[in-house]
C-alpha positions in Angstrom: 11.4 -7.8 -5.1 11.2 -4.2 -3.7 7.9 -2.4 -3.3 7.6 1.4 -3.8 5.0 2.3 -1.1 4.3 5.8 -2.2 4.1 7.2 -5.7 1.7 9.0 -8.1 0.6 8.6 -11.7 -1.5 10.9 -13.9 -3.0 11.1 -17.3 -4.0 14.7 -17.9 -6.4 13.7 -20.6 -8.2 11.1 -18.4 -8.4 12.9 -15.0 -8.5 16.6 -14.1 -5.9 17.7 -11.5 -6.5 21.4 -10.9 -3.5 22.0 -8.6 -1.2 20.3 -11.2 -2.3 22.4 -14.2 -2.3 25.8 -12.6 0.5 27.7 -14.4 3.1 29.8 -12.6 2.2 28.7 -9.1 5.2 27.5 -7.0 4.1 24.8 -4.5 5.5 24.0 -1.1 7.6 21.2 -2.8 8.9 23.5 -5.6 8.0 24.6 -9.1 5.9 21.9 -10.7 6.5 22.9 -14.3 8.6 19.9 -15.2 6.0 17.5 -14.0 3.0 19.2 -15.6 2.7 16.4 -18.1 1.5 12.9 -18.3 3.3 10.5 -15.9 2.3 7.0 -16.7 3.1 3.5 -15.4 5.6 2.5 -18.2 7.8 5.5 -17.4 7.6 5.0 -13.6 8.2 1.3 -14.1 11.4 1.7 -16.2 13.0 3.6 -13.3 11.6 1.4 -10.6 12.5 -1.9 -12.2 16.1 -0.7 -12.8 16.4 -0.4 -9.0 14.9 -3.8 -8.3 11.3 -2.9 -7.7 8.4 -5.1 -8.9 5.3 -3.7 -7.3 4.0 -0.3 -6.0 1.3 1.7 -4.2 -0.4 4.6 -5.9 -1.4 7.4 -3.7 -4.3 9.8 -4.6 -3.1 13.2 -5.7 -5.8 15.8 -5.6 -8.0 15.0 -8.6 -11.1 17.2 -9.1 -13.1 14.0 -9.2 -11.5 11.5 -6.8 -13.8 8.6 -8.0 -12.6 9.2 -11.6 -9.0 9.0 -10.4 -9.7 5.8 -8.5 -11.3 4.3 -11.5 -8.5 5.3 -13.8 -5.9 3.8 -11.4 -7.9 0.6 -11.4 -7.8 0.6 -15.2 -4.0 0.9 -15.1 -3.8 -2.0 -12.7 -6.0 -4.1 -15.0 -3.9 -3.1 -18.1 -0.6 -4.2 -16.5 -1.4 -7.3 -14.5 2.3 -8.2 -14.4 3.0 -5.2 -12.2 1.1 -5.5 -8.9 -0.4 -2.0 -8.4 -2.6 -1.2 -5.4 -4.0 2.2 -4.5 -4.9 4.5 -1.7 -7.8 6.6 -2.9 -9.3 9.9 -1.6 -12.4 9.9 0.5 -13.8 12.7 2.8 -14.3 10.9 6.1 -16.6 13.7 7.3 -19.0 13.4 4.4 -22.7 12.5 5.1 -22.6 9.8 2.4 -19.4 8.1 3.7 -20.9 4.6 3.6 -21.9 5.0 -0.1 -18.4 6.4 -1.0 -16.6 3.5 0.7 -19.0 0.9 -0.7 -18.2 2.3 -4.2 -14.4 2.4 -3.6 -14.4 -1.2 -2.3 -15.8 -2.4 -5.7 -12.3 -1.6 -7.1 -10.0 -4.6 -6.3 -6.9 -2.4 -6.1 -8.2 -0.2 -3.3 -6.4 -0.8 0.0 -7.0 2.4 1.9 -7.9 6.1 2.0 -5.9 9.3 2.2 -7.3 12.7 3.3 -4.5 15.2 3.8 -4.5 17.1 7.1 -1.3 19.1 6.6 1.0 19.7 3.6 3.0 22.7 4.6 3.0 25.5 7.1 0.1 28.0 6.4 -1.2 26.2 3.3 -3.8 24.0 5.1 -4.8 26.6 7.6 -6.3 28.5 4.7 -8.0 25.4 3.2 -9.4 24.2 6.5 -8.0 20.7 6.4 -6.3 21.2 9.8 -9.7 21.4 11.3 -10.4 17.7 10.4 -8.9 16.6 13.7 -11.5 18.5 15.6 -14.5 17.0 13.7 -16.1 14.0 15.4 -17.2 12.7 12.0 -13.5 12.3 11.1 -12.9 10.0 14.0 -16.1 8.1 13.2 -14.8 7.7 9.6 -11.4 6.5 10.8 -13.1 3.8 12.9 -15.2 2.7 9.9 -12.1 2.3 7.8 -10.8 -0.2 10.4 -14.1 -2.1 10.4 -13.9 -2.4 6.7 -10.3 -3.5 6.6 -9.1 -0.3 5.0 -6.0 1.7 6.0 -5.6 5.4 6.3 -2.6 7.3 4.9 -1.8 10.2 7.3 -0.2 13.4 5.9 0.3 16.1 8.4 2.9 18.5 10.0 4.9 17.9 13.2 2.9 20.5 15.2 -0.3 18.4 14.6 1.2 15.1 15.7 0.1 15.3 19.4 -3.5 16.2 18.5 -3.6 13.5 15.8 -2.3 10.8 18.2 -5.1 11.6 20.6 -7.6 10.9 17.8 -5.9 7.9 16.3 -5.6 6.2 19.7 -9.4 6.1 19.6 -9.4 4.1 16.4 -6.9 1.3 17.3 -8.3 -1.1 14.7 -7.4 1.2 11.8 -3.9 0.8 10.4 -2.2 4.1 9.7 0.6 4.9 7.3 2.4 8.2 8.2 3.4 9.8 4.9 6.8 11.4 4.4 8.1 10.7 7.9 5.7 13.3 9.2 6.9 16.2 7.0 9.9 17.5 8.9 10.0 20.8 7.0 12.3 22.6 9.5 15.7 21.1 8.8 17.6 23.1 11.4 19.0 21.1 14.3 16.3 22.6 16.6 13.6 21.9 14.0 14.6 18.2 13.7 14.7 17.8 17.5 11.2 19.2 17.7 10.0 16.9 14.9 11.6 13.8 16.6 10.0 14.7 19.9 6.6 15.2 18.3 7.0 11.9 16.4 7.0 9.9 19.6 3.3 10.6 20.0 2.6 8.7 16.8 5.3 6.0 17.0 4.0 4.9 20.4 0.8 3.8 18.8 1.3 0.2 17.4 -1.1 0.6 14.5 0.9 3.5 13.0 3.6 2.8 10.4 6.1 5.2 8.9 6.9 5.9 5.3 10.5 7.0 4.5 9.3 9.1 1.6 9.2 12.7 0.4 12.5 13.6 2.2 13.5 15.9 -0.7 10.3 17.9 -0.8 11.4 20.5 1.7 15.1 20.5 0.8 16.0 20.1 -2.9 19.7 20.0 -1.9 19.2 17.0 0.4 22.0 14.6 1.0 22.6 11.4 3.0 24.2 13.6 5.7 21.3 16.0 5.9 18.5 13.4 6.1 20.4 10.8 8.2 18.8 12.1 11.5 15.4 11.7 9.9 15.9 8.1 8.7 17.7 7.2 11.9 14.9 8.5 14.2 12.2 6.8 12.1 13.9 3.5 12.2 14.6 3.8 16.0 11.1 4.9 16.9 9.1 2.6 14.6 11.4 -0.3 14.0 12.1 -1.8 10.6 8.8 -3.8 10.8 6.9 -0.5 10.8 8.9 1.4 8.2 8.6 1.3 4.4 10.2 3.1 1.5 8.4 5.3 -0.9 9.8 7.3 -3.8 7.1 10.0 -3.9 7.7 10.2 -7.7 7.2 12.1 -9.8 7.0 14.9 -7.2 10.5 14.1 -5.8 11.9 14.1 -9.4 12.0 17.9 -8.9 15.0 17.3 -6.6 16.5 13.9 -7.6 16.4 11.0 -10.1 14.7 7.8 -9.0 18.1 6.1 -8.8 19.4 8.9 -6.5 16.4 8.6 -4.1 16.7 4.8 -3.8 20.5 4.9 -3.5 20.4 7.5 -0.8 18.0 5.4 1.3 20.0 2.3 0.7 23.1 4.2 2.0 21.3 5.1 5.2 19.3 1.9 6.0 21.4 -0.9 7.4 21.7 -3.9 5.0 20.4 -6.2 7.7 16.9 -4.5 7.7 16.6 -3.4 4.0 14.4 -6.4 3.2 11.9 -5.3 5.8 11.9 -1.6 4.7 12.0 -2.1 1.0 9.7 -5.1 0.8 8.2 -6.9 3.7 6.5 -4.0 5.6 4.8 -2.5 2.6 3.8 -5.9 1.2 2.2 -6.8 4.5 0.6 -3.4 5.2 -0.9 -2.9 1.8 -1.7 -6.7 1.3 0.2 -6.9 -2.0 
């Protein structure tokens, strides 16, 4: 049974997603028009089961009320007990009421960790201020508290922030970290990929950091096995199969590919001898599925 370690669901009548419903705005991952609709577990499940998946990890996706989103995801998990669904919820690690927020999240059986995005795309997060999280001592304190509570942290950032992030994460060794989207290698030139691979070593050298092979089509909708082979190869080489896991990033990556295409491309690039680790064992162990 394969595990999809990174996907999203949304019910636009149940939870408000401001970024998703803004009309005419092209995002860093493309024009979201085709995904500005409900995307529910039965639809995701049809695609995933057809490719041998039997469990998944829901990742928070910018709801106006993160607690409402977390509760809704829990209701989905409760409604479909035959599909193991766990979630990574949003929480502001710098908030003054962090203890209360985490206490509340941990009342939901599906919660395994937290994501607070540091970097999505060049320029975007500078304007929102999320890049400054790494300089906030409360962020480090929050990371440490996650580890104490047995919660993981999903790390989404840009290559140029990896060195700075590694310095912070090294001070929270008890907190397991999942690096989203292979660290967002947005510059797909040979020089850009070399810089990304060099920066990635700062994170891969820390044993508590794992890497998601996900979102590889976000910055290049014409991606191919040839174009992303250096990314997959570097991740596997630096982290090893026991610290790499597959994620579809659906429905966002449906802007570039079908679910079958995403899975098939990864299967083409990941050696058969380690596919069980990457598609199943690592994510099952990391997210306690």
